C-alpha positions in Angstrom: 21.6 6.4 12.2 25.2 7.6 12.9 28.0 5.2 12.1 31.1 5.7 14.3 34.3 6.3 12.2 36.4 6.9 15.3 38.1 10.1 16.6 41.3 9.5 14.7 39.5 10.4 11.4 39.7 14.1 12.4 43.4 14.3 11.7 42.9 12.8 8.2 40.1 15.2 7.4 42.3 18.2 8.4 45.0 17.0 6.0 42.5 16.4 3.2 40.8 19.8 3.5 44.0 21.8 3.8 45.6 20.1 0.8 43.2 17.9 -1.2 45.5 17.7 -4.2 48.4 16.3 -2.1 46.1 13.8 -0.5 44.9 12.6 -3.9 48.4 12.1 -5.1 49.3 10.4 -1.9 46.7 7.7 -2.0 47.3 7.2 -5.7 51.0 6.5 -5.0 49.9 4.0 -2.3 48.3 1.9 -5.1 51.5 1.9 -7.1 54.1 1.4 -4.4 54.5 -1.9 -2.5 55.2 -2.2 1.1 53.0 0.6 2.3 51.9 0.1 6.0 48.3 -0.9 6.9 47.8 2.3 8.8 48.7 4.4 5.8 46.4 2.4 3.6 43.6 2.9 6.1 44.2 6.7 6.2 44.0 6.9 2.4 40.8 4.9 2.4 39.2 7.3 4.9 40.2 10.2 2.7 38.8 9.0 -0.6 35.6 7.8 1.2 35.1 11.2 2.6 35.7 12.6 -1.0 32.9 10.3 -2.2 35.3 8.5 -4.6 33.7 5.1 -3.9 35.3 3.3 -6.8 38.8 4.1 -5.6 37.8 3.4 -2.0 36.5 -0.1 -2.8 39.7 -0.9 -4.8 41.9 0.3 -1.9 39.8 -1.7 0.6 40.3 -4.9 -1.4 44.1 -4.4 -1.2 43.9 -3.7 2.5 41.9 -6.9 3.1 44.5 -8.9 1.2 47.5 -7.3 3.1 45.6 -7.6 6.5 44.9 -11.3 5.9 48.6 -11.9 5.2 49.4 -10.4 8.6 46.3 -11.9 10.3 45.6 -8.4 11.6 42.0 -8.5 12.8 41.9 -4.8 13.7 42.5 -3.7 10.1 40.2 -6.5 8.8 37.5 -4.9 11.0 38.2 -1.5 9.5 38.3 -2.9 6.0 34.9 -4.5 6.2 33.4 -1.7 8.2 34.4 0.7 5.5 33.1 -1.6 2.8 29.7 -1.5 4.6 29.8 2.3 4.8 30.7 2.7 1.1 27.9 0.3 0.0 25.5 2.1 2.3 26.5 5.4 0.6 25.8 3.7 -2.7 22.3 2.7 -1.3 23.1 -1.0 -1.7 21.7 -2.2 1.6 22.2 -6.0 1.2 26.1 -6.0 0.8 26.3 -3.2 3.4 24.6 -5.4 6.0 26.7 -8.4 5.1 29.9 -6.4 5.4 28.7 -5.0 8.8 28.4 -8.6 10.1 31.9 -9.4 8.9 33.2 -6.3 10.6 31.6 -7.4 13.9 33.1 -10.9 13.5 36.7 -9.5 13.1 36.1 -6.9 15.9 35.3 -9.8 18.3 38.5 -11.6 17.1 40.5 -8.5 17.8 39.2 -8.5 21.5 39.2 -4.7 21.3 36.1 -3.3 23.2 36.2 0.0 21.3 36.1 -1.8 18.0 33.3 -4.2 19.2 31.3 -1.2 20.3 31.7 0.5 16.9 30.8 -2.8 15.1 27.6 -3.3 17.2 26.6 0.4 16.5 27.2 0.2 12.8 25.5 -3.2 12.3 22.5 -1.9 14.3 22.4 1.2 12.0 22.1 -1.1 8.9 19.5 -3.3 10.6 17.4 -0.3 11.7 16.6 0.7 8.1 14.1 -2.2 7.9 11.1 -2.5 10.2 11.4 -6.3 10.6 14.9 -6.0 12.0 14.5 -3.0 14.3 14.2 -5.2 17.4 17.6 -6.7 16.6 18.9 -3.2 16.0 17.7 -2.2 19.5 19.6 -5.1 21.0 22.9 -4.3 19.2 22.6 -0.6 20.1 22.2 -1.5 23.8 25.2 -3.8 23.6 27.2 -1.0 22.1 26.0 1.4 24.7 26.9 -0.9 27.6 30.5 -1.2 26.3 30.7 2.6 25.9 29.5 3.0 29.5 32.1 0.6 30.7 34.9 2.2 28.8 33.9 5.7 29.8 36.7 7.1 27.7 35.2 10.5 26.9 33.7 9.5 23.5 30.2 10.5 22.7 27.5 7.9 23.2 26.4 7.3 19.6 24.5 4.3 20.6 22.3 6.3 23.1 21.6 8.8 20.4 20.7 6.1 17.9 18.4 4.4 20.5 16.6 7.7 21.0 16.0 8.0 17.3 14.6 4.4 17.0 12.3 5.0 20.0 11.1 8.2 18.2 10.2 6.1 15.2 8.3 3.6 17.4 6.5 6.4 19.3 8.0 5.5 22.7 8.8 9.1 23.8 9.5 8.2 27.4 12.4 6.0 26.4 13.4 8.4 23.7 13.9 11.2 26.3 15.8 8.8 28.6 18.4 8.0 25.9 18.5 11.6 24.7 19.4 12.8 28.1 22.1 10.1 28.5 23.6 11.1 25.1 23.4 14.8 26.1 25.4 14.0 29.3 28.1 12.2 27.4 28.7 15.2 25.1 31.9 17.1 25.9 32.1 20.6 24.3 35.9 20.6 24.7 36.2 17.2 22.9 36.9 17.3 19.1 34.4 15.0 17.3 34.4 13.9 13.7 31.0 15.6 13.1 29.4 17.5 15.9 26.9 15.2 17.7 25.3 18.2 19.1 23.6 18.8 15.8 22.0 15.3 15.9 21.0 15.9 19.5 19.3 19.2 18.7 17.4 17.7 15.8 16.2 14.8 17.9 15.2 17.1 20.8 13.2 19.1 18.2 11.5 15.9 17.1 10.8 15.0 20.7 9.2 18.3 21.5 7.3 18.4 18.3 5.8 15.0 19.1 4.7 16.3 22.5 3.1 19.4 20.8 5.6 21.7 22.3 6.2 23.7 19.1 8.1 26.5 20.7 10.7 24.3 22.3 10.9 22.3 19.1 11.5 25.5 17.1 14.3 26.4 19.5 16.1 23.1 19.0 15.6 23.1 15.3 16.9 26.7 15.0 20.0 25.7 17.0 20.6 22.6 14.8 20.2 24.8 11.7 22.8 27.3 13.0 25.3 24.5 13.7 24.8 22.9 10.3 25.3 26.3 8.6 28.4 27.1 10.7 30.0 23.7 10.1 28.7 23.2 6.5 27.5 19.6 7.2 25.9 19.1 3.8 24.5 15.6 4.4 22.7 16.7 7.5 21.4 19.7 5.6 20.0 17.5 2.9 18.4 15.2 5.5 16.9 17.9 7.8 16.3 21.2 5.9 13.3 20.2 3.8 11.2 19.0 6.8 12.5 22.0 8.8 11.2 24.4 6.2 7.8 22.7 6.2 7.7 23.0 10.0 8.5 26.7 9.8 5.9 27.3 7.2 3.3 25.5 9.4 4.4 27.7 12.3 3.8 30.8 10.2 7.4 31.7 9.6 7.3 32.0 5.8 10.4 34.1 5.3 12.6 31.7 7.5 11.0 28.8 5.7 12.0 30.3 2.4 15.5 30.8 3.6 15.9 27.2 4.8 14.3 25.8 1.6 16.6 27.9 -0.5 19.7 26.6 1.5 18.4 23.1 1.0 18.2 23.7 -2.8 21.7 25.1 -2.8 23.1 22.1 -1.0 21.2 19.8 -3.2 22.5 21.5 -6.4 26.0 21.5 -5.1 25.9 17.8 -4.4 28.2 15.9 -6.7 26.6 13.9 -9.5 28.9 10.9 -9.3 26.8 8.5 -11.3 26.8 6.2 -8.3 25.3 3.3 -10.0 27.8 3.1 -12.9 30.7 3.8 -10.6 29.5 1.1 -8.2 29.2 -1.5 -10.9 32.7 -0.7 -12.2 34.2 -0.8 -8.7 32.2 -3.9 -7.8 33.6 -5.7 -10.9 37.1 -4.6 -10.1 36.8 -5.7 -6.5 35.4 -9.1 -7.4 38.2 -9.6 -9.8 40.7 -8.7 -7.1 38.9 -11.1 -4.7 39.0 -13.8 -7.3 42.7 -13.3 -7.9 43.4 -13.3 -4.1 41.4 -16.6 -3.6 43.2 -18.4 -6.4 45.6 -21.0 -4.9 49.3 -21.0 -5.7 49.0 -24.0 -8.0 46.6 -22.1 -10.3 48.9 -19.1 -10.4 51.9 -21.2 -11.2 50.0 -23.0 -14.0 49.4 -19.6 -15.6 53.1 -19.1 -16.0 53.6 -20.1 -19.6 56.8 -20.5 -21.6 57.7 -18.2 -24.4 56.0 -20.2 -27.1 52.8 -20.4 -25.1 52.9 -16.6 -24.5 53.4 -16.1 -28.2 50.4 -18.3 -29.0 48.3 -16.6 -26.4 49.2 -13.1 -27.8 48.2 -14.3 -31.2 45.0 -15.7 -29.9 44.2 -12.5 -28.1 45.0 -10.4 -31.2 42.8 -12.7 -33.3 40.0 -12.6 -30.8 40.3 -8.8 -30.5 40.0 -8.5 -34.3 37.0 -10.7 -34.3 35.4 -8.8 -31.4 36.0 -5.5 -33.2 34.5 -6.8 -36.4 31.5 -8.1 -34.5 31.2 -4.8 -32.7 31.5 -2.9 -36.0 28.8 -5.1 -37.6 26.6 -4.7 -34.5 27.1 -0.9 -34.7 26.1 -0.9 -38.4 23.0 -3.0 -37.6 22.1 -0.8 -34.7 22.6 2.4 -36.7 20.4 1.1 -39.5 17.7 0.0 -37.0 17.9 3.4 -35.3 17.7 5.2 -38.7 14.6 3.2 -39.7 13.1 3.8 -36.3 13.7 7.5 -36.6 12.1 7.6 -40.0 9.1 5.6 -38.8 8.7 7.9 -35.8 9.0 11.0 -38.1 6.3 9.6 -40.3 4.1 9.0 -37.3 4.7 12.5 -35.9 4.0 14.0 -39.3 0.8 12.1 -39.5 -0.1 13.2 -36.0 0.7 16.8 -36.8 -1.5 16.6 -39.9 -4.3 15.1 -37.9 -3.9 17.8 -35.3 -4.0 20.4 -38.0 -7.1 19.0 -39.5 -8.7 18.8 -36.0 -7.7 22.5 -35.4 -9.2 23.5 -38.7 -12.3 21.5 -38.1 -12.6 23.1 -34.6 -12.2 26.6 -36.1 -14.9 25.9 -38.7 -17.2 24.5 -36.0 -16.5 27.6 -33.9 -17.5 29.9 -36.8 -20.7 27.8 -37.4 -21.5 27.9 -33.7 -21.2 31.7 -33.6 -23.3 32.1 -36.7 -26.0 29.7 -35.4 -25.9 31.3 -32.0 -26.4 34.7 -33.5 -29.4 33.5 -35.4 -30.9 31.6 -32.5 -30.4 34.7 -30.2 -31.7 37.2 -32.7 -35.0 35.3 -33.2 -36.3 35.6 -29.6 -34.7 39.0 -29.3 -36.9 40.2 -32.2 -39.9 39.3 -30.1 -38.5 41.3 -27.2 -37.6 44.4 -29.2 -40.9 44.2 -31.1 -42.9 44.0 -27.9 -40.9 47.0 -26.6 -41.8 49.0 -29.8 -45.5 48.2 -29.2 -45.2 49.4 -25.6 -43.5 52.6 -26.7 -46.2 53.4 -29.2 -49.0 52.7 -26.8 -50.3 56.0 -25.2 -51.8 54.0 -22.3 -48.4 52.9 -21.2 -46.8 56.4 -20.9 -46.6 56.2 -17.2 -44.2 53.2 -17.6 -41.9 55.1 -20.0 -38.9 54.7 -17.7 -39.3 51.0 -17.3 -39.8 50.5 -21.0 -36.7 52.6 -21.7 -34.8 50.3 -19.4 -36.0 47.3 -21.3 -35.0 49.0 -24.6 -31.5 49.6 -23.1 -31.1 46.0 -22.0 -32.2 44.7 -25.4 -29.8 47.0 -27.3 -27.0 45.9 -25.0 -27.8 42.2 -25.8 -27.7 43.0 -29.5 -24.3 44.6 -29.0 -23.1 41.4 -27.4 -24.4 39.4 -30.3 -22.7 41.7 -32.8 -19.4 41.3 -30.9 -19.6 37.5 -31.2 -20.2 37.9 -34.9 -17.3 40.2 -35.3 -15.0 37.7 -33.6 -16.2 35.0 -36.0 -15.8 37.2 -39.1 -12.3 38.3 -38.1 -11.1 34.7 -37.9 -12.4 34.0 -41.4 -9.9 34.2 -44.2 -12.5 35.8 -46.4 -12.6 38.9 -44.2 -11.5 41.9 -46.3 -10.8 45.6 -45.4 -12.3 48.3 -47.5 -9.9 51.0 -48.7 -11.6 54.3 -49.4 -10.8 58.0 -48.8 -12.2 59.5 -45.6 -11.7 62.6 -43.4 -10.0 61.2 -40.3 -10.7 64.4 -38.3 -14.4 64.2 -39.0 -14.3 60.5 -38.1 -12.7 61.3 -34.7 -15.3 64.0 -34.2 -18.1 61.5 -35.0 -16.6 59.1 -32.5 -16.5 61.7 -29.7 -20.1 62.9 -30.5 -21.5 59.4 -30.3 -20.2 59.0 -26.7 -21.5 62.5 -25.8 -25.0 61.5 -26.9 -25.2 58.0 -25.3 -22.5 56.8 -22.9 -21.7 59.9 -20.9 -25.2 61.2 -20.3 -25.3 60.3 -16.5 -21.6 59.8 -16.0 -18.9 61.7 -14.0 -16.4 60.8 -16.8 -15.4 63.5 -19.3 -14.2 62.8 -22.9 -11.7 65.1 -24.6 -10.0 65.0 -28.0 -6.6 66.4 -29.1 -5.7 66.3 -32.9 -2.3 67.5 -33.9 -1.8 69.7 -36.9 0.4 67.1 -38.5 -2.6 64.8 -39.1 -3.7 65.0 -42.7 -7.4 65.6 -43.5 -8.1 62.8 -45.9 -6.5 59.4 -45.8 -7.1 56.0 -47.5 -8.4 53.2 -45.3 -11.3 51.4 -43.8 -13.0 54.2 -41.9 -15.7 51.9 -40.5 -13.2 49.5 -38.9 -11.0 52.3 -37.6 -14.1 53.8 -36.0 -15.0 50.4 -34.5 -11.5 50.2 -32.9 -11.7 53.7 -31.4 -15.3 53.1 -30.1 -14.2 49.8 -28.4 -11.1 51.3 -26.7 -12.8 54.5 -25.6 -15.9 52.6 -24.4 -13.6 50.3 -22.4 -11.8 53.3 -20.9 -15.1 55.0 -19.9 -16.3 51.7 -18.4 -13.3 51.6 -16.0 -13.1 55.4 -15.3 -16.1 56.0 -13.0 -14.9 59.5 -12.3 -12.2 61.3 -14.4 -11.1 62.2 -17.9 -10.7 60.1 -21.0 -8.5 61.7 -23.7 -8.2 60.7 -27.4 -5.0 62.1 -29.1 -3.9 61.9 -32.7 -0.6 62.8 -34.1 1.2 62.0 -37.4 4.6 61.5 -38.8 5.4 61.7 -42.5 7.1 58.5 -43.4 7.6 58.6 -47.2 6.0 60.1 -50.2 2.2 60.0 -49.7 2.4 57.9 -46.5 1.7 58.9 -42.9 2.2 57.0 -39.7 -0.8 58.1 -37.6 -0.4 57.6 -33.9 -3.5 57.1 -31.8 -3.5 57.4 -28.0 -6.4 56.8 -25.6 -5.5 57.8 -22.1 -7.7 57.6 -18.9 -7.1 58.2 -15.2 -9.3 55.2 -14.2 -8.6 52.2 -12.0 -5.7 51.0 -14.1 -4.6 47.4 -15.0 -2.1 45.2 -13.0 1.0 44.4 -15.1 0.3 40.6 -14.9 -3.1 41.1 -16.5 -2.2 43.6 -19.2 -1.8 40.8 -21.8 -4.8 38.8 -20.6 -7.3 41.6 -21.4 -6.8 40.9 -25.1 -7.9 37.3 -24.7 -11.4 36.5 -25.8 -14.0 36.5 -23.1 -11.6 37.8 -20.4 -12.7 40.5 -18.0 -10.8 42.8 -15.6 -12.3 42.0 -12.2 -12.6 45.0 -9.8 -14.7 45.0 -6.7 -15.4 48.7 -6.9 -16.8 48.4 -10.5 -19.2 45.5 -10.4 -21.3 47.1 -13.1 -18.3 47.3 -15.5 -19.0 44.0 -17.1 -19.2 42.8 -20.7 -18.5 40.0 -23.0 -14.7 40.5 -22.8 -14.6 40.7 -26.6 -14.1 44.5 -27.2 -10.3 44.5 -26.8 -9.8 41.1 -28.6 -11.8 42.6 -31.6 -9.5 45.6 -31.5 -6.3 43.6 -31.6 -7.6 41.3 -34.4 -8.7 44.3 -36.5 -5.4 46.1 -36.0 -3.6 42.9 -37.0 -5.6 42.9 -40.2 -4.4 46.5 -40.7 -0.8 45.5 -40.1 -0.6 47.1 -36.7 -0.8 46.2 -33.0 -1.9 47.8 -29.8 0.2 48.5 -26.7 -0.9 49.3 -23.2 0.9 51.1 -20.3 -0.9 51.0 -17.0 -0.6 51.1 -13.3 -3.3 50.3 -10.7 -4.9 53.5 -9.4 -3.1 55.7 -12.0 -5.0 55.0 -15.2 -4.1 53.4 -18.5 -2.7 54.5 -21.9 -3.6 52.5 -25.0 -1.8 53.3 -28.3 -1.4 52.1 -31.8 0.1 53.3 -35.1 -1.5 53.0 -38.6 0.4 53.5 -41.8 -2.1 55.3 -44.0 -1.8 56.7 -47.5 -2.8 60.4 -47.8 -5.8 60.6 -50.2 -5.3 62.5 -53.5 -7.8 65.1 -54.7 -9.1 62.6 -57.3 -9.6 59.9 -54.7 -11.5 62.3 -52.5 -13.6 63.5 -55.4 -14.5 59.9 -56.5 -15.6 58.9 -53.0 -19.4 59.0 -52.7 -20.5 61.6 -50.2 -22.7 60.5 -47.4 -26.0 62.4 -47.8 -27.7 63.1 -44.5 -31.4 62.6 -45.0 -33.8 64.4 -42.8 -35.5 62.2 -40.3 -38.9 61.3 -41.6 -41.8 60.7 -39.4 -43.1 57.1 -39.2 -46.1 56.5 -41.5 -49.3 57.2 -39.6 -51.1 54.2 -41.1 -51.2 51.6 -43.7 -54.9 51.9 -44.2 -56.2 49.7 -46.9 -53.0 47.8 -47.3 -53.0 44.0 -46.9 -49.9 42.2 -45.5 -49.1 38.5 -45.1 -46.7 37.5 -42.4 -45.0 34.1 -43.0 -43.1 32.8 -39.9 -43.1 29.5 -38.0 -42.5 31.4 -34.7 -45.8 32.4 -33.1 -44.3 35.2 -31.0 -42.6 36.8 -34.0 -45.9 36.7 -36.0 -47.7 38.3 -33.0 -45.2 41.1 -32.6 -45.0 41.9 -36.4 -48.8 41.7 -36.6 -49.3 44.1 -33.7 -46.8 46.6 -35.1 -48.5 46.7 -38.5 -52.0 46.6 -37.0 -51.2 49.7 -34.9 -50.9 51.5 -38.2 -54.3 50.3 -39.5 -52.9 47.6 -41.8 -54.9 44.4 -42.6 -52.7 41.5 -41.6 -52.9 37.7 -42.3 -50.6 35.1 -40.9 -49.1 31.8 -42.2 -47.1 29.5 -40.0 -45.3 27.7 -42.9 -44.6 27.9 -46.6 -47.4 25.6 -47.8 -50.0 27.6 -45.9 -48.6 30.9 -47.3 -48.8 29.6 -50.9 -52.4 28.6 -50.4 -53.3 32.0 -49.0 -51.5 33.9 -51.8 -53.3 31.9 -54.5 -56.7 32.9 -53.1 -56.1 36.5 -52.0 -54.2 39.6 -53.1 -51.6 41.1 -50.8 -49.7 44.4 -51.0 -46.6 43.0 -49.3 -45.3 39.7 -47.9 -42.9 39.4 -44.9 -41.1 36.1 -45.3 -39.1 34.2 -42.7 -36.2 32.2 -44.2 -35.6 29.4 -41.7 -38.8 27.4 -41.5 -39.6 23.6 -41.3 -40.7 22.0 -44.5 -40.5 24.7 -47.2 -38.0 27.3 -46.2 -38.3 31.0 -47.2 -36.2 30.6 -50.3 -38.2 27.6 -51.6 -41.5 29.3 -50.8 -40.5 32.5 -52.6 -39.5 30.5 -55.7 -42.9 28.8 -55.8 -44.7 32.1 -55.3 -42.8 33.7 -58.2 -44.1 31.0 -60.5 -47.6 32.5 -60.4 -47.2 35.9 -58.7 -44.5 38.3 -60.0 -45.5 41.7 -58.7 -46.2 41.3 -55.0 -43.1 42.6 -53.0 -41.5 39.9 -50.7 -39.2 41.1 -47.9 -37.2 38.6 -46.0 -37.3 38.9 -42.2 -34.3 36.9 -40.9 -32.0 36.7 -37.8 -29.0 35.8 -40.0 -26.6 38.6 -41.0 -24.4 36.5 -43.4 -23.7 38.0 -46.8 -24.7 34.9 -48.6 -28.2 35.2 -47.2 -28.7 38.6 -49.0 -27.4 37.1 -52.3 -29.5 34.0 -52.1 -32.6 36.1 -51.2 -32.1 38.2 -54.4 -31.6 35.1 -56.5 -34.8 33.5 -55.2 -36.9 36.5 -56.1 -37.1 38.5 -52.8 -37.1 42.3 -53.1 -35.3 43.1 -49.8 -33.9 41.7 -46.6 -34.5 43.1 -43.1 -32.4 41.7 -40.2 -34.2 40.9 -36.9 -34.3 42.6 -34.5 -34.8 45.6 -36.8 -34.9 49.4 -36.4 -38.5 50.4 -36.6 -37.8 53.4 -38.8 -35.8 51.3 -41.3 -38.5 48.7 -41.2 -41.3 51.0 -42.2 -39.0 52.7 -44.7 -38.3 49.4 -46.5 -42.0 48.5 -46.5 -43.0 52.0 -47.8 -40.4 51.8 -50.6 -41.6 48.4 -51.8 -45.3 49.4 -51.7 -44.5 52.6 -53.6 -42.5 50.6 -56.2 -45.4 48.2 -56.8 -47.8 51.1 -57.2 -45.6 52.6 -59.9 -45.4 49.3 -61.8 -49.2 48.8 -61.6 -49.9 52.4 -62.8 
């Protein structure tokens, strides 16, 4: 609600804005010099009120009240209490504001000035309208103010009509709202100079009116005009009151750019608003004003009694000095006590935080261990049923009656192999986060390694693809270097595989170059560039997060675990390097990293065991006359292994647990035992130890879904001859069996 300051404020504002420093000095001098006129004091109060210096304003008002009472000047008493109400309203202290508005009305009536009475009714109604229970009384006072304004008809704007329209808007009575809006509109004189342009208030209320009637276009027009007027006149308090809801309206009307502009201006006004610490200032000013009021209300007798003789003054000064010393000592002791309490509190809080940090560290370590155990368990639990799948596929592949389903069986094999890759990725992540992970440092031919990587994709991944893979190795790259060839190959396979996945049609290029850093050391630079779909800048870091995937509607088949690139980054970190990516959607990607590698000496190359390529042997045609025992608690696994061996004429018996296996071995001779490790009751280790007490020669091969190193070590300690990981490669499976049977035959002979 608008409070009427009166048209004469305009002159004061012009003086203030033109020379604020002079105005400040001026009202400060008023406080110091006696005999200043009431009018000059009032002008100074208006100036500091507009400058939001509420402390000074309330002090000056107290002096004006005192001087006005001496002269029994009701006009200036009205202005004094009216300004007190305004200052307290600005400080959001509604109760004193309302009381001072009532006092202002009282003195306005005593002044018998209709203009002052109209202002008083209007301002009191503004204070009453803030609470729902007093709005009816506010309506009554606004109407009284409006009646006086109509009677005076002196060219002033009808503030009361505008305020009535606003109240009826709040109550939802739009018919009466329009009536008073039109009356306020008619009273507006464009040639008249107002304190703040009431046209802004009119346009805002017209916008509210049209919006309530669902006439968004007309509301938008009024709001836009109000916005332009506020911006041109820099009326900050109206901007703070109006801009935020105006921006929401614009956004709802689908004007996002305009809404952003308005919201931005609102934020600028809000930021520029002075932080006056109103509460503290008010408390200080209130204390000073109450002291002034107390001094003013003291009677002359009390003032005369305070005039002491010289001896009394001397004693008083001594008492004050003594009291001051005591107070200072008390304050000093209180400060020491407070400081000690604060120090002890800080120490206690520090201990609590340290304890919380330690607990958080333990929880994090426990969570990491649980994660590692989870991946290990998950691998085992997934490999066990996967063995049944791959074994069944092997049976189907070797069954001549199913040749017409070769394509379907091949699809099954591909899916099973892909699932095994996923399991291996999970295990790699688990191992890389283990502190026990170590890199192997051996000499290897880096050019042959790159060639091997390229050839592996030629055979498998690019068979039915429109993507081409090329390789460029600079002359500067040395032939033999020291490092973990297996892990470097894994890094390249993952990056190139990812590039091929997101390059449905195009070229993927692997480049190697080298820079001689120091004696015997080379910084080998690897680049993998593709012209695929590219990666948005905001997602380039996220692709290295575990289980993240780059979503693309055109490549729905390009899915995976989201572990390839995280494995790459972790491996490179282990090697003291990192990977960078440069990419743009639709223009491809460039992945690069640098490895600091030692060039291998001739002695290191000579001492490195050469990889002997064995000719591929045909699978054994039969195991005729050989007797096998399969020990496994999983019926499907027993069925699959039995069927594979039976296809090669082996005689196979089965045992579902360790006790059953021991009983069978005691009563029959076997050429080989296939032993599961994780079984209820007696596990594979325990069963093997018992068997070795009475049977030393029969080969025992562990069939397990676990790939942990400790499994192999423990199997050897318990007396097992070999370990085969499920799901296994059929060729390796038969090779291991054949070697163990041949070894036993040599021992027996």
